[in-house]
Backbone and ligand atoms as CSV (ligand in chain L), in Angstrom:
chain,resi,resn,atom,element,x,y,z
A,1,MET,N,N,60.558,108.614,113.835
A,1,MET,CA,C,61.851,108.164,114.101
A,1,MET,C,C,62.496,109.143,115.098
A,2,ASN,N,N,63.007,108.445,116.210
A,2,ASN,CA,C,63.877,109.270,117.105
A,2,ASN,C,C,64.959,109.926,116.444
A,3,ALA,N,N,65.452,110.933,117.113
A,3,ALA,CA,C,66.615,111.566,116.667
A,3,ALA,C,C,67.840,110.512,116.574
A,4,PRO,N,N,68.558,110.407,115.413
A,4,PRO,CA,C,69.597,109.538,115.364
A,4,PRO,C,C,70.808,109.980,116.294
A,5,ILE,N,N,71.549,108.816,116.768
A,5,ILE,CA,C,72.739,109.192,117.493
A,5,ILE,C,C,73.986,109.102,116.800
A,6,VAL,N,N,74.614,110.207,116.681
A,6,VAL,CA,C,75.883,110.268,115.913
A,6,VAL,C,C,77.092,110.240,116.920
A,7,GLY,N,N,77.916,109.131,116.864
A,7,GLY,CA,C,79.039,109.141,117.649
A,7,GLY,C,C,80.133,109.851,117.056
A,8,VAL,N,N,80.970,110.583,117.855
A,8,VAL,CA,C,82.101,111.345,117.207
A,8,VAL,C,C,83.296,110.837,118.129
A,9,LEU,N,N,84.234,110.231,117.348
A,9,LEU,CA,C,85.581,109.725,118.001
A,9,LEU,C,C,86.194,110.865,118.659
A,10,ALA,N,N,86.306,110.770,120.051
A,10,ALA,CA,C,86.780,111.867,120.762
A,10,ALA,C,C,88.066,111.760,121.516
A,11,LEU,N,N,88.982,111.075,120.892
A,11,LEU,CA,C,90.272,110.822,121.441
A,11,LEU,C,C,91.223,112.030,121.294
A,12,GLN,N,N,91.107,112.742,120.181
A,12,GLN,CA,C,91.983,113.926,119.866
A,12,GLN,C,C,91.415,114.611,118.732
A,13,GLY,N,N,91.706,115.881,118.591
A,13,GLY,CA,C,91.316,116.547,117.392
A,13,GLY,C,C,89.995,117.379,117.651
A,14,ASP,N,N,89.453,117.820,116.451
A,14,ASP,CA,C,88.285,118.782,116.579
A,14,ASP,C,C,86.921,118.140,116.626
A,15,PHE,N,N,86.836,117.163,117.557
A,15,PHE,CA,C,85.552,116.480,117.857
A,15,PHE,C,C,84.422,117.323,118.218
A,16,ARG,N,N,84.722,118.395,119.033
A,16,ARG,CA,C,83.647,119.418,119.455
A,16,ARG,C,C,83.006,120.073,118.383
A,17,GLU,N,N,83.731,120.528,117.374
A,17,GLU,CA,C,83.089,121.122,116.226
A,17,GLU,C,C,82.135,120.255,115.476
A,18,HIS,N,N,82.493,119.012,115.343
A,18,HIS,CA,C,81.604,118.062,114.641
A,18,HIS,C,C,80.389,117.784,115.514
A,19,LEU,N,N,80.438,117.634,116.878
A,19,LEU,CA,C,79.397,117.564,117.782
A,19,LEU,C,C,78.428,118.647,117.636
A,20,ALA,N,N,78.948,119.900,117.455
A,20,ALA,CA,C,78.106,121.103,117.347
A,20,ALA,C,C,77.281,121.020,115.996
A,21,VAL,N,N,77.941,120.510,114.935
A,21,VAL,CA,C,77.194,120.433,113.670
A,21,VAL,C,C,75.986,119.435,113.788
A,22,VAL,N,N,76.325,118.265,114.243
A,22,VAL,CA,C,75.276,117.236,114.329
A,22,VAL,C,C,74.090,117.607,115.292
A,23,THR,N,N,74.506,118.371,116.324
A,23,THR,CA,C,73.445,118.863,117.187
A,23,THR,C,C,72.557,119.870,116.433
A,24,ARG,N,N,73.239,120.750,115.642
A,24,ARG,CA,C,72.355,121.640,114.929
A,24,ARG,C,C,71.483,121.030,113.802
A,25,LEU,N,N,71.907,119.910,113.337
A,25,LEU,CA,C,71.075,119.117,112.411
A,25,LEU,C,C,70.026,118.275,112.993
A,26,GLY,N,N,69.981,118.334,114.447
A,26,GLY,CA,C,68.832,117.514,115.078
A,26,GLY,C,C,69.197,116.202,115.522
A,27,ALA,N,N,70.489,115.890,115.305
A,27,ALA,CA,C,70.992,114.456,115.873
A,27,ALA,C,C,71.397,114.622,117.191
A,28,VAL,N,N,71.557,113.488,117.901
A,28,VAL,CA,C,72.160,113.452,119.216
A,28,VAL,C,C,73.608,113.103,119.015
A,29,GLY,N,N,74.484,113.883,119.520
A,29,GLY,CA,C,75.940,113.657,119.409
A,29,GLY,C,C,76.424,112.972,120.535
A,30,ARG,N,N,77.278,111.939,120.442
A,30,ARG,CA,C,77.985,111.290,121.573
A,30,ARG,C,C,79.388,111.133,121.352
A,31,GLU,N,N,80.177,111.423,122.442
A,31,GLU,CA,C,81.625,111.351,122.367
A,31,GLU,C,C,81.994,109.929,122.509
A,32,ILE,N,N,82.890,109.399,121.691
A,32,ILE,CA,C,83.242,108.008,121.719
A,32,ILE,C,C,84.660,107.930,122.189
A,33,ARG,N,N,84.921,107.301,123.411
A,33,ARG,CA,C,86.292,107.209,123.931
A,33,ARG,C,C,86.554,105.645,124.275
A,34,LEU,N,N,85.508,104.976,124.433
A,34,LEU,CA,C,85.699,103.548,124.895
A,34,LEU,C,C,84.733,102.659,124.048
A,35,PRO,N,N,85.072,101.442,123.911
A,35,PRO,CA,C,84.323,100.412,123.168
A,35,PRO,C,C,82.771,100.555,123.459
A,36,GLU,N,N,82.436,100.593,124.802
A,36,GLU,CA,C,81.159,100.636,125.238
A,36,GLU,C,C,80.368,101.957,124.790
A,37,ASP,N,N,80.991,102.993,124.537
A,37,ASP,CA,C,80.303,104.241,123.917
A,37,ASP,C,C,79.759,104.022,122.499
A,38,LEU,N,N,80.205,102.858,121.900
A,38,LEU,CA,C,79.799,102.612,120.511
A,38,LEU,C,C,78.273,102.015,120.478
A,39,ASP,N,N,77.858,101.581,121.657
A,39,ASP,CA,C,76.552,100.795,121.742
A,39,ASP,C,C,75.438,101.695,121.188
A,40,GLY,N,N,74.714,101.227,120.235
A,40,GLY,CA,C,73.485,101.939,119.749
A,40,GLY,C,C,73.667,103.198,118.928
A,41,ILE,N,N,74.953,103.585,118.413
A,41,ILE,CA,C,75.058,104.622,117.508
A,41,ILE,C,C,74.632,104.346,116.167
A,42,ASP,N,N,74.008,105.434,115.555
A,42,ASP,CA,C,73.480,105.154,114.198
A,42,ASP,C,C,74.498,105.666,113.091
A,43,ALA,N,N,75.447,106.461,113.407
A,43,ALA,CA,C,76.558,106.900,112.435
A,43,ALA,C,C,77.705,107.285,113.215
A,44,LEU,N,N,78.837,107.453,112.629
A,44,LEU,CA,C,80.036,107.705,113.232
A,44,LEU,C,C,80.833,108.853,112.465
A,45,ILE,N,N,81.508,109.700,113.206
A,45,ILE,CA,C,82.378,110.764,112.571
A,45,ILE,C,C,83.780,110.499,113.188
A,46,ILE,N,N,84.750,110.574,112.452
A,46,ILE,CA,C,86.158,110.508,112.895
A,46,ILE,C,C,86.740,111.884,112.577
A,47,PRO,N,N,87.089,112.635,113.488
A,47,PRO,CA,C,87.501,114.092,113.141
A,47,PRO,C,C,88.813,114.247,112.654
A,48,GLY,N,N,89.198,115.503,112.412
A,48,GLY,CA,C,90.571,115.830,112.003
A,48,GLY,C,C,91.295,116.054,113.233
A,49,GLY,N,N,92.665,116.052,113.046
A,49,GLY,CA,C,93.486,116.179,114.236
A,49,GLY,C,C,94.844,115.621,113.815
A,50,GLU,N,N,95.529,114.682,114.514
A,50,GLU,CA,C,96.732,114.170,114.131
A,50,GLU,C,C,96.472,112.526,113.978
A,51,SER,N,N,96.492,112.076,112.818
A,51,SER,CA,C,96.080,110.742,112.694
A,51,SER,C,C,96.981,109.758,113.337
A,52,THR,N,N,98.173,110.054,113.677
A,52,THR,CA,C,99.096,109.001,114.343
A,52,THR,C,C,98.672,108.973,115.819
A,53,THR,N,N,98.203,110.106,116.285
A,53,THR,CA,C,97.747,110.127,117.691
A,53,THR,C,C,96.479,109.503,117.879
A,54,ILE,N,N,95.604,109.631,116.917
A,54,ILE,CA,C,94.255,109.130,116.975
A,54,ILE,C,C,94.473,107.609,116.950
A,55,GLY,N,N,95.362,107.103,116.066
A,55,GLY,CA,C,95.585,105.767,115.857
A,55,GLY,C,C,96.217,105.105,117.204
A,56,LYS,N,N,97.168,105.787,117.746
A,56,LYS,CA,C,97.763,105.236,119.015
A,56,LYS,C,C,96.782,105.137,120.072
A,57,LEU,N,N,95.916,106.184,120.308
A,57,LEU,CA,C,94.978,106.209,121.337
A,57,LEU,C,C,93.846,105.131,120.998
A,58,ALA,N,N,93.479,104.971,119.841
A,58,ALA,CA,C,92.502,103.989,119.449
A,58,ALA,C,C,92.950,102.605,119.819
A,59,THR,N,N,94.264,102.439,119.552
A,59,THR,CA,C,94.855,101.059,119.787
A,59,THR,C,C,94.840,100.878,121.410
A,60,ARG,N,N,95.239,101.969,122.042
A,60,ARG,CA,C,95.353,101.785,123.580
A,60,ARG,C,C,93.964,101.595,124.117
A,61,PHE,N,N,92.927,102.152,123.586
A,61,PHE,CA,C,91.709,101.965,124.198
A,61,PHE,C,C,90.801,100.850,123.575
A,62,GLU,N,N,91.561,100.035,122.778
A,62,GLU,CA,C,90.996,98.856,122.244
A,62,GLU,C,C,89.734,99.096,121.430
A,63,LEU,N,N,89.808,100.217,120.602
A,63,LEU,CA,C,88.626,100.578,119.756
A,63,LEU,C,C,88.895,100.207,118.296
A,64,ILE,N,N,90.002,99.735,117.925
A,64,ILE,CA,C,90.346,99.345,116.485
A,64,ILE,C,C,89.326,98.236,116.009
A,65,GLU,N,N,89.305,97.165,116.741
A,65,GLU,CA,C,88.498,95.975,116.272
A,65,GLU,C,C,87.028,96.234,116.343
A,66,PRO,N,N,86.499,96.868,117.411
A,66,PRO,CA,C,85.073,97.257,117.377
A,66,PRO,C,C,84.683,98.226,116.274
A,67,LEU,N,N,85.532,99.184,115.993
A,67,LEU,CA,C,85.211,100.163,114.990
A,67,LEU,C,C,85.179,99.524,113.592
A,68,ARG,N,N,86.229,98.594,113.411
A,68,ARG,CA,C,86.301,97.814,112.082
A,68,ARG,C,C,84.958,97.062,111.928
A,69,GLU,N,N,84.595,96.410,112.928
A,69,GLU,CA,C,83.448,95.536,112.762
A,69,GLU,C,C,82.084,96.227,112.509
A,70,LEU,N,N,81.984,97.464,113.108
A,70,LEU,CA,C,80.728,98.260,112.996
A,70,LEU,C,C,80.776,98.915,111.470
A,71,ILE,N,N,81.906,99.377,111.133
A,71,ILE,CA,C,81.988,100.038,109.848
A,71,ILE,C,C,81.908,99.083,108.653
A,72,ASN,N,N,82.559,97.941,108.866
A,72,ASN,CA,C,82.421,96.919,107.779
A,72,ASN,C,C,81.012,96.316,107.718
A,73,GLY,N,N,80.287,96.393,108.805
A,73,GLY,CA,C,78.884,96.031,109.001
A,73,GLY,C,C,77.932,97.056,108.372
A,74,GLY,N,N,78.349,98.113,107.909
A,74,GLY,CA,C,77.517,99.100,107.153
A,74,GLY,C,C,77.240,100.446,107.959
A,75,LEU,N,N,77.871,100.662,109.171
A,75,LEU,CA,C,77.588,101.867,109.878
A,75,LEU,C,C,77.986,103.076,109.041
A,76,PRO,N,N,77.119,103.960,108.758
A,76,PRO,CA,C,77.474,105.271,108.104
A,76,PRO,C,C,78.558,105.992,108.799
A,77,THR,N,N,79.606,106.182,108.053
A,77,THR,CA,C,80.790,106.745,108.799
A,77,THR,C,C,81.423,107.870,107.863
A,78,TYR,N,N,81.920,108.803,108.590
A,78,TYR,CA,C,82.446,110.035,107.826
A,78,TYR,C,C,83.862,110.352,108.479
A,79,GLY,N,N,84.889,110.328,107.824
A,79,GLY,CA,C,86.192,110.842,108.264
A,79,GLY,C,C,86.635,111.972,107.563
A,80,THR,N,N,86.980,113.107,108.504
A,80,THR,CA,C,87.487,114.306,107.884
A,80,THR,C,C,89.063,114.343,108.220
A,81,CYS,N,N,89.813,114.617,107.100
A,81,CYS,CA,C,91.260,114.898,107.229
A,81,CYS,C,C,92.057,113.732,107.949
A,82,ALA,N,N,92.433,113.807,109.248
A,82,ALA,CA,C,92.989,112.805,109.924
A,82,ALA,C,C,92.199,111.633,110.024
A,83,GLY,N,N,90.802,111.943,110.108
A,83,GLY,CA,C,89.801,110.758,110.159
A,83,GLY,C,C,89.749,110.073,108.822
A,84,LEU,N,N,89.903,110.710,107.609
A,84,LEU,CA,C,90.092,110.037,106.446
A,84,LEU,C,C,91.266,109.201,106.472
A,85,ILE,N,N,92.373,109.749,106.909
A,85,ILE,CA,C,93.640,108.929,106.971
A,85,ILE,C,C,93.507,107.784,107.726
A,86,PHE,N,N,92.919,107.893,108.968
A,86,PHE,CA,C,92.740,106.731,109.904
A,86,PHE,C,C,91.803,105.643,109.359
A,87,ALA,N,N,90.909,105.975,108.538
A,87,ALA,CA,C,89.996,105.028,107.953
A,87,ALA,C,C,90.630,104.383,106.806
A,88,SER,N,N,91.593,104.907,106.220
A,88,SER,CA,C,92.129,104.379,104.939
A,88,SER,C,C,92.861,103.072,105.033
A,89,SER,N,N,93.173,102.390,104.005
A,89,SER,CA,C,93.855,101.138,104.072
A,89,SER,C,C,95.468,101.339,104.064
A,90,THR,N,N,95.928,102.375,103.501
A,90,THR,CA,C,97.309,102.666,103.312
A,90,THR,C,C,97.750,104.036,103.259
A,91,VAL,N,N,98.821,104.355,103.917
A,91,VAL,CA,C,99.423,105.682,103.732
A,91,VAL,C,C,100.734,105.522,102.988
A,92,THR,N,N,101.054,106.542,102.101
A,92,THR,CA,C,102.225,106.416,101.307
A,92,THR,C,C,103.564,106.371,102.069
A,93,GLU,N,N,103.535,106.950,103.132
A,93,GLU,CA,C,104.860,106.958,104.007
A,93,GLU,C,C,104.667,106.506,105.368
A,94,GLY,N,N,105.578,105.865,106.001
A,94,GLY,CA,C,105.560,105.471,107.432
A,94,GLY,C,C,104.591,104.437,107.847
A,95,ASN,N,N,104.503,104.289,109.083
A,95,ASN,CA,C,103.665,103.105,109.553
A,95,ASN,C,C,102.909,103.667,110.774
A,96,GLN,N,N,101.596,103.549,110.711
A,96,GLN,CA,C,100.810,104.023,111.796
A,96,GLN,C,C,99.564,103.163,111.767
A,97,PRO,N,N,98.882,102.970,112.944
A,97,PRO,CA,C,97.679,102.239,113.035
A,97,PRO,C,C,96.632,102.829,112.181
A,98,LEU,N,N,95.936,101.959,111.355
A,98,LEU,CA,C,94.908,102.412,110.488
A,98,LEU,C,C,93.695,101.425,110.620
A,99,LEU,N,N,92.545,101.917,110.338
A,99,LEU,CA,C,91.262,101.075,110.335
A,99,LEU,C,C,91.333,100.119,109.102
A,100,GLY,N,N,91.677,100.706,108.023
A,100,GLY,CA,C,91.711,99.880,106.821
A,100,GLY,C,C,90.362,99.561,106.312
A,101,VAL,N,N,89.408,100.353,106.535
A,101,VAL,CA,C,88.014,100.074,105.997
A,101,VAL,C,C,87.700,100.762,104.730
A,102,LEU,N,N,88.416,101.803,104.376
A,102,LEU,CA,C,88.240,102.518,103.137
A,102,LEU,C,C,89.432,102.199,102.152
A,103,ASP,N,N,89.018,101.753,101.059
A,103,ASP,CA,C,90.048,101.110,100.155
A,103,ASP,C,C,90.732,102.312,99.508
A,104,VAL,N,N,91.500,103.166,99.990
A,104,VAL,CA,C,92.308,104.210,99.341
A,104,VAL,C,C,93.732,104.217,99.801
A,105,VAL,N,N,94.669,104.745,99.056
A,105,VAL,CA,C,95.953,105.101,99.547
A,105,VAL,C,C,96.066,106.524,99.772
A,106,VAL,N,N,96.527,106.964,100.857
A,106,VAL,CA,C,96.363,108.392,101.156
A,106,VAL,C,C,97.834,108.979,101.474
A,107,GLN,N,N,97.953,110.138,100.801
A,107,GLN,CA,C,99.310,110.852,101.213
A,107,GLN,C,C,99.011,111.910,102.158
A,108,ARG,N,N,99.803,111.835,103.301
A,108,ARG,CA,C,99.559,112.955,104.240
A,108,ARG,C,C,100.282,114.149,103.908
A,109,ASN,N,N,99.822,115.343,104.568
A,109,ASN,CA,C,100.443,116.532,104.416
A,109,ASN,C,C,100.811,116.803,102.838
A,110,ALA,N,N,99.877,116.414,101.949
A,110,ALA,CA,C,100.168,116.336,100.564
A,110,ALA,C,C,100.287,117.581,99.860
A,111,PHE,N,N,99.684,118.719,100.270
A,111,PHE,CA,C,99.777,119.928,99.484
A,111,PHE,C,C,101.080,120.736,99.714
A,112,GLY,N,N,101.945,120.207,100.662
A,112,GLY,CA,C,103.289,120.917,100.764
A,112,GLY,C,C,103.220,122.191,101.640
A,113,ARG,N,N,104.394,122.590,101.985
A,113,ARG,CA,C,104.552,123.646,102.963
A,113,ARG,C,C,103.856,124.969,102.539
A,114,GLN,N,N,104.026,125.236,101.154
A,114,GLN,CA,C,103.513,126.506,100.659
A,114,GLN,C,C,101.970,126.597,100.809
A,115,ASN,N,N,101.417,125.410,100.769
A,115,ASN,CA,C,99.902,125.431,100.779
A,115,ASN,C,C,99.430,124.579,102.023
A,116,GLU,N,N,100.188,124.729,103.151
A,116,GLU,CA,C,99.882,124.019,104.262
A,116,GLU,C,C,98.342,124.140,104.743
A,117,SER,N,N,97.926,125.456,104.634
A,117,SER,CA,C,96.574,125.620,104.913
A,117,SER,C,C,95.972,126.551,103.809
A,118,PHE,N,N,94.798,126.236,103.279
A,118,PHE,CA,C,94.206,127.095,102.229
A,118,PHE,C,C,92.726,126.758,102.161
A,119,GLU,N,N,91.999,127.694,101.585
A,119,GLU,CA,C,90.559,127.515,101.404
A,119,GLU,C,C,90.249,127.665,99.955
A,120,THR,N,N,89.284,126.998,99.463
A,120,THR,CA,C,88.975,126.988,98.164
A,120,THR,C,C,87.471,126.680,97.862
A,121,ASP,N,N,86.847,127.146,96.790
A,121,ASP,CA,C,85.419,126.830,96.483
A,121,ASP,C,C,85.447,125.618,95.618
A,122,LEU,N,N,84.890,124.508,96.221
A,122,LEU,CA,C,85.095,123.267,95.487
A,122,LEU,C,C,83.727,122.816,94.953
A,123,ASP,N,N,83.892,122.268,93.637
A,123,ASP,CA,C,82.691,121.669,93.115
A,123,ASP,C,C,82.611,120.151,93.508
A,124,ILE,N,N,81.502,119.754,94.004
A,124,ILE,CA,C,81.310,118.504,94.654
A,124,ILE,C,C,80.257,117.819,93.847
A,125,ASP,N,N,80.484,116.579,93.380
A,125,ASP,CA,C,79.486,115.730,92.521
A,125,ASP,C,C,78.211,115.726,93.212
A,126,GLY,N,N,77.033,116.120,92.598
A,126,GLY,CA,C,75.783,115.958,93.169
A,126,GLY,C,C,75.388,117.211,93.998
A,127,PHE,N,N,76.217,118.202,94.253
A,127,PHE,CA,C,75.966,119.495,94.971
A,127,PHE,C,C,75.646,120.552,93.941
A,128,ASP,N,N,74.609,121.313,94.101
A,128,ASP,CA,C,74.262,122.304,93.034
A,128,ASP,C,C,75.007,123.699,93.249
A,129,ALA,N,N,75.593,123.835,94.347
A,129,ALA,CA,C,76.521,125.052,94.501
A,129,ALA,C,C,77.869,124.561,95.085
A,130,PRO,N,N,78.991,125.325,94.854
A,130,PRO,CA,C,80.236,124.993,95.408
A,130,PRO,C,C,80.260,124.928,96.916
A,131,PHE,N,N,81.297,124.242,97.412
A,131,PHE,CA,C,81.312,124.044,98.849
A,131,PHE,C,C,82.681,124.787,99.275
A,132,HIS,N,N,82.516,125.656,100.210
A,132,HIS,CA,C,83.697,126.409,100.667
A,132,HIS,C,C,84.542,125.471,101.565
A,133,ALA,N,N,85.685,125.045,101.071
A,133,ALA,CA,C,86.378,123.925,101.794
A,133,ALA,C,C,87.615,124.386,102.407
A,134,VAL,N,N,87.789,124.127,103.761
A,134,VAL,CA,C,89.096,124.576,104.475
A,134,VAL,C,C,90.011,123.312,104.531
A,135,PHE,N,N,91.142,123.509,104.169
A,135,PHE,CA,C,92.211,122.511,104.211
A,135,PHE,C,C,93.274,122.905,105.134
A,136,ILE,N,N,93.644,122.035,106.038
A,136,ILE,CA,C,94.667,122.316,107.044
A,136,ILE,C,C,95.590,121.087,107.124
A,137,ARG,N,N,96.810,121.297,106.670
A,137,ARG,CA,C,97.816,120.234,106.593
A,137,ARG,C,C,97.161,118.930,106.072
A,138,ALA,N,N,96.464,119.101,104.889
A,138,ALA,CA,C,95.545,118.095,104.446
A,138,ALA,C,C,96.215,116.888,103.711
A,139,PRO,N,N,95.639,115.865,103.749
A,139,PRO,CA,C,96.006,114.781,102.851
A,139,PRO,C,C,95.370,114.864,101.456
A,140,TRP,N,N,95.791,114.080,100.459
A,140,TRP,CA,C,94.938,113.837,99.335
A,140,TRP,C,C,94.881,112.403,99.155
A,141,VAL,N,N,94.127,111.962,98.293
A,141,VAL,CA,C,93.984,110.560,98.029
A,141,VAL,C,C,94.774,110.208,96.801
A,142,GLU,N,N,95.698,109.269,96.955
A,142,GLU,CA,C,96.747,109.028,95.890
A,142,GLU,C,C,96.146,107.944,94.977
A,143,LYS,N,N,95.343,107.002,95.512
A,143,LYS,CA,C,94.915,105.774,94.711
A,143,LYS,C,C,93.611,105.420,95.246
A,144,VAL,N,N,92.659,105.067,94.443
A,144,VAL,CA,C,91.306,104.567,94.919
A,144,VAL,C,C,91.022,103.260,94.473
A,145,GLY,N,N,90.521,102.387,95.383
A,145,GLY,CA,C,90.028,100.952,94.964
A,145,GLY,C,C,88.816,101.043,94.062
A,146,GLY,N,N,88.482,99.833,93.541
A,146,GLY,CA,C,87.423,99.735,92.493
A,146,GLY,C,C,86.042,100.287,93.014
A,147,ASP,N,N,85.783,100.164,94.281
A,147,ASP,CA,C,84.462,100.585,94.797
A,147,ASP,C,C,84.364,101.962,95.383
A,148,VAL,N,N,85.495,102.734,95.091
A,148,VAL,CA,C,85.369,104.000,95.696
A,148,VAL,C,C,85.090,105.100,94.641
A,149,GLU,N,N,84.102,105.948,94.840
A,149,GLU,CA,C,83.721,106.983,94.066
A,149,GLU,C,C,84.544,108.314,94.409
A,150,VAL,N,N,84.949,109.019,93.531
A,150,VAL,CA,C,85.642,110.313,93.802
A,150,VAL,C,C,84.710,111.407,93.574
A,151,LEU,N,N,84.273,112.137,94.606
A,151,LEU,CA,C,83.255,113.166,94.530
A,151,LEU,C,C,83.807,114.658,94.351
A,152,ALA,N,N,85.023,114.848,94.736
A,152,ALA,CA,C,85.706,116.182,94.495
A,152,ALA,C,C,87.206,116.009,94.390
A,153,SER,N,N,87.840,116.923,93.514
A,153,SER,CA,C,89.292,116.821,93.465
A,153,SER,C,C,89.883,118.129,93.445
A,154,VAL,N,N,91.123,118.387,94.024
A,154,VAL,CA,C,91.798,119.612,93.870
A,154,VAL,C,C,93.227,119.374,93.102
A,155,GLN,N,N,93.498,120.121,92.181
A,155,GLN,CA,C,94.705,119.949,91.291
A,155,GLN,C,C,94.716,118.453,90.860
A,156,GLY,N,N,93.634,117.872,90.482
A,156,GLY,CA,C,93.512,116.509,89.977
A,156,GLY,C,C,93.658,115.373,90.981
A,157,HIS,N,N,93.752,115.753,92.288
A,157,HIS,CA,C,93.928,114.826,93.378
A,157,HIS,C,C,92.545,114.668,94.116
A,158,PRO,N,N,92.046,113.515,94.234
A,158,PRO,CA,C,90.849,113.355,95.120
A,158,PRO,C,C,90.781,113.850,96.480
A,159,VAL,N,N,89.891,114.735,96.903
A,159,VAL,CA,C,89.814,115.194,98.246
A,159,VAL,C,C,88.509,114.883,98.920
A,160,MET,N,N,87.554,114.147,98.142
A,160,MET,CA,C,86.272,113.713,98.817
A,160,MET,C,C,86.020,112.474,98.027
A,161,VAL,N,N,85.734,111.345,98.886
A,161,VAL,CA,C,85.548,110.050,98.272
A,161,VAL,C,C,84.374,109.409,99.092
A,162,ARG,N,N,83.874,108.442,98.377
A,162,ARG,CA,C,82.801,107.724,99.077
A,162,ARG,C,C,82.922,106.206,98.637
A,163,GLN,N,N,82.763,105.293,99.558
A,163,GLN,CA,C,82.748,103.926,99.382
A,163,GLN,C,C,81.566,103.361,100.230
A,164,ASP,N,N,80.363,103.048,99.425
A,164,ASP,CA,C,79.186,102.565,100.202
A,164,ASP,C,C,78.810,103.407,101.406
A,165,ASN,N,N,79.121,102.881,102.632
A,165,ASN,CA,C,78.642,103.675,103.806
A,165,ASN,C,C,79.743,104.527,104.278
A,166,ILE,N,N,80.867,104.658,103.615
A,166,ILE,CA,C,81.966,105.419,104.226
A,166,ILE,C,C,82.180,106.641,103.324
A,167,LEU,N,N,82.292,107.870,103.991
A,167,LEU,CA,C,82.529,109.059,103.275
A,167,LEU,C,C,83.770,109.591,103.848
A,168,GLY,N,N,84.644,110.273,103.038
A,168,GLY,CA,C,85.904,110.830,103.495
A,168,GLY,C,C,86.129,112.147,102.843
A,169,THR,N,N,86.611,113.218,103.670
A,169,THR,CA,C,87.127,114.469,103.006
A,169,THR,C,C,88.442,114.852,103.563
A,170,SER,N,N,89.230,115.462,102.650
A,170,SER,CA,C,90.531,116.020,103.116
A,170,SER,C,C,90.403,117.354,103.907
A,171,PHE,N,N,89.118,117.885,103.786
A,171,PHE,CA,C,88.887,119.203,104.268
A,171,PHE,C,C,87.940,119.150,105.518
A,172,HIS,N,N,87.606,120.341,105.989
A,172,HIS,CA,C,86.949,120.467,107.336
A,172,HIS,C,C,85.612,121.177,107.324
A,173,PRO,N,N,84.523,120.555,106.901
A,173,PRO,CA,C,83.240,121.227,106.781
A,173,PRO,C,C,82.810,121.677,108.256
A,174,GLU,N,N,83.314,121.130,109.229
A,174,GLU,CA,C,82.869,121.331,110.627
A,174,GLU,C,C,83.368,122.704,111.026
A,175,LEU,N,N,84.358,123.412,110.371
A,175,LEU,CA,C,84.861,124.751,110.496
A,175,LEU,C,C,84.054,125.706,109.690
A,176,THR,N,N,83.046,125.319,109.015
A,176,THR,CA,C,82.248,126.433,108.230
A,176,THR,C,C,80.860,126.157,108.704
A,177,GLU,N,N,80.001,127.064,108.105
A,177,GLU,CA,C,78.489,126.983,108.373
A,177,GLU,C,C,77.712,126.061,107.478
A,178,ASP,N,N,78.518,125.468,106.559
A,178,ASP,CA,C,77.890,124.700,105.493
A,178,ASP,C,C,77.730,123.317,105.869
A,179,ASP,N,N,76.505,122.834,106.208
A,179,ASP,CA,C,76.324,121.485,106.755
A,179,ASP,C,C,75.981,120.412,105.803
A,180,ARG,N,N,76.120,120.628,104.443
A,180,ARG,CA,C,75.659,119.698,103.474
A,180,ARG,C,C,76.271,118.319,103.572
A,181,ILE,N,N,77.489,118.278,103.955
A,181,ILE,CA,C,78.281,116.982,104.015
A,181,ILE,C,C,77.772,116.125,105.284
A,182,HIS,N,N,77.652,116.823,106.322
A,182,HIS,CA,C,77.183,116.183,107.552
A,182,HIS,C,C,75.656,115.669,107.299
A,183,GLN,N,N,74.948,116.536,106.607
A,183,GLN,CA,C,73.621,116.076,106.205
A,183,GLN,C,C,73.565,114.862,105.328
A,184,MET,N,N,74.371,114.796,104.569
A,184,MET,CA,C,74.597,113.521,103.656
A,184,MET,C,C,74.791,112.301,104.548
A,185,LEU,N,N,75.642,112.395,105.566
A,185,LEU,CA,C,75.892,111.330,106.551
A,185,LEU,C,C,74.635,110.974,107.152
A,186,ILE,N,N,73.748,111.948,107.598
A,186,ILE,CA,C,72.587,111.653,108.297
A,186,ILE,C,C,71.574,111.093,107.388
A,187,GLU,N,N,71.538,111.481,106.160
A,187,GLU,CA,C,70.679,110.775,105.194
A,187,GLU,C,C,71.076,109.433,104.887
A,188,MET,N,N,72.302,109.008,105.096
A,188,MET,CA,C,72.834,107.712,104.888
A,188,MET,C,C,72.355,106.781,105.865
A,189,ILE,N,N,72.001,107.265,106.990
A,189,ILE,CA,C,71.255,106.431,108.158
A,189,ILE,C,C,69.897,105.925,107.699
A,190,SER,N,N,69.141,106.869,107.219
A,190,SER,CA,C,67.853,106.281,106.721
A,190,SER,C,C,67.817,105.465,105.672
A,191,ARG,N,N,68.770,105.491,104.846
A,191,ARG,CA,C,68.995,104.553,103.648
A,191,ARG,C,C,69.664,103.241,103.936
A,192,ARG,N,N,69.981,103.091,105.171
A,192,ARG,CA,C,70.617,101.925,105.482
A,192,ARG,C,C,69.810,100.618,105.287
L,1,LIG,N1,N,98.292,116.259,109.000
L,1,LIG,C1,C,97.373,115.608,109.838
L,1,LIG,C2,C,97.674,114.082,109.824
L,1,LIG,O1,O,98.465,113.612,108.988
L,1,LIG,C3,C,95.872,115.771,109.361
L,1,LIG,C4,C,95.574,117.220,109.676
L,1,LIG,C5,C,94.131,117.538,109.881
L,1,LIG,O2,O,93.450,116.613,110.392
L,1,LIG,N2,N,93.692,118.722,109.738
L,1,LIG,O3,O,97.121,113.285,110.529
């Protein structure tokens, strides 16, 4: 098999860090800014950043519909932090463009001012060692739909979820050296 092509939505946020991870895992990373950049990708990452900005730019560049179509068609997709928010169906407050492909309600900046940024060793379902997770103004998942599996939680709130081909984390594995979650995404390509 040729090296898989992993598209990383590159409108705003820390897409460069994700590109570095997928490259070190032997995949080809591609920056996605326009609908035509989506042609031929095998997986997609939506990075962290500011979900309202990502949503606005995705609307402006007419990416919302093509992204929905690909993800609903089974494209392995991973959203981190703002990317999880943008993929979700609902946010608890306010109104912002969302893809609505992941059946969860998300609360933005959920850990409050005191815990704006923190790191913790997280137990993740199916992983045999904890994952050092970095949270930055992170959301948590407030409610999950029937097809959504919760893979990890903090203080009883889901921070890692999976629904078929879609994976979401409130935290930022691309800021650490632990590539297990990106590896999961790449393994989802071969199981498609
Ligand atoms: N607080 C940001 C938002 O609501 C997400 C932060 C992040 O991606 N690290 O979009």
